[in-house]
C-alpha positions as CSV (number, residue, x, y, z in Angstrom):
1,M,-2.4,16.5,-15.6
2,H,-4.0,17.8,-12.4
3,G,-3.4,16.8,-8.8
4,S,-0.9,16.6,-6.0
5,Y,2.5,14.9,-6.0
6,V,3.6,13.8,-2.5
7,P,7.4,13.8,-2.3
8,T,9.1,11.4,0.1
9,A,12.3,11.7,2.0
10,P,14.9,9.0,2.3
11,G,13.3,6.1,4.2
12,G,9.9,6.7,2.7
13,N,8.7,9.4,5.1
14,V,6.3,11.9,3.6
15,K,7.7,15.5,3.5
16,A,5.5,18.1,5.1
17,K,5.6,20.5,2.2
18,V,3.5,19.7,-0.9
19,S,3.0,22.1,-3.8
20,A,-0.2,22.5,-5.9
21,C,0.7,22.4,-9.6
22,R,-1.1,22.7,-12.8
23,R,0.2,22.0,-16.4
24,L,-1.2,24.4,-19.1
25,A,-0.7,24.5,-22.8
26,Q,-0.6,28.3,-22.7
27,V,-1.0,31.2,-20.3
28,R,-3.2,34.2,-20.7
29,P,-3.3,37.0,-18.2
30,A,-6.5,36.8,-16.1
31,G,-6.1,39.6,-13.6
32,R,-7.0,39.1,-10.0
33,I,-9.3,36.0,-9.5
34,P,-11.5,36.1,-6.4
35,R,-11.1,33.3,-3.8
36,T,-13.0,31.9,-0.8
37,G,-11.5,30.1,2.1
38,H,-12.0,26.6,0.6
39,D,-10.2,27.4,-2.7
40,V,-6.7,26.1,-3.1
41,P,-4.4,28.3,-5.2
42,V,-1.8,26.8,-7.4
43,D,1.9,27.2,-6.4
44,F,3.3,26.8,-10.0
45,I,2.0,27.1,-13.5
46,V,3.9,24.9,-15.9
47,T,3.9,25.5,-19.7
48,P,6.1,24.0,-22.4
49,E,8.1,27.2,-22.4
50,R,8.4,28.1,-18.7
51,I,7.5,27.5,-15.0
52,I,5.7,30.4,-13.3
53,D,6.1,30.5,-9.5
54,C,2.7,31.9,-8.1
55,R,3.4,31.5,-4.4
56,A,4.2,35.1,-3.7
57,A,1.1,36.3,-5.5
58,H,-1.3,34.2,-3.3
59,G,0.5,34.5,0.0
60,P,0.2,31.9,2.8
61,R,-2.5,29.2,2.6
62,E,-5.5,29.0,4.8
63,P,-5.3,26.3,7.5
64,A,-6.7,22.9,6.4
65,G,-10.1,21.8,7.8
66,I,-13.8,22.1,7.4
67,R,-14.9,25.8,7.2
68,W,-18.1,25.4,9.3
69,D,-19.0,29.1,9.1
70,D,-19.3,28.7,5.3
71,L,-21.8,25.8,5.5
72,T,-25.6,26.3,5.9
73,E,-27.6,24.0,8.2
74,E,-29.3,22.5,5.1
75,K,-25.9,21.6,3.6
76,I,-24.6,20.0,6.8
77,E,-27.8,18.0,7.2
78,S,-27.6,16.7,3.6
79,I,-24.1,15.2,4.2
80,P,-24.0,12.4,6.8
81,L,-20.2,12.8,7.3
82,L,-20.6,16.4,8.3
83,V,-23.5,15.6,10.7
84,A,-21.2,13.0,12.4
85,R,-18.2,15.4,12.5
86,R,-20.3,18.2,14.0
87,A,-21.6,15.8,16.6
88,G,-18.0,15.0,17.5
89,R,-17.2,18.7,18.0
90,A,-19.9,19.3,20.6
């Protein structure tokens, strides 16, 4: 199981807060895992024995959006949607 669950409030409105979760069969200590701005850390790790809350370990999330500084000109030009989005920013 991997992905996001979008909770809804009474009346069908989507809540603003969504947690990233991952179900694992077992957990092994991994130490510190390097991240870049486009990585999304998990909020919880769920095993058959326990639920581990990881939110304090990774801190606040980066704001959503395209990280233009991380993209090369070649990468932007190879993806038509990025070319169109960049044109709309100018």
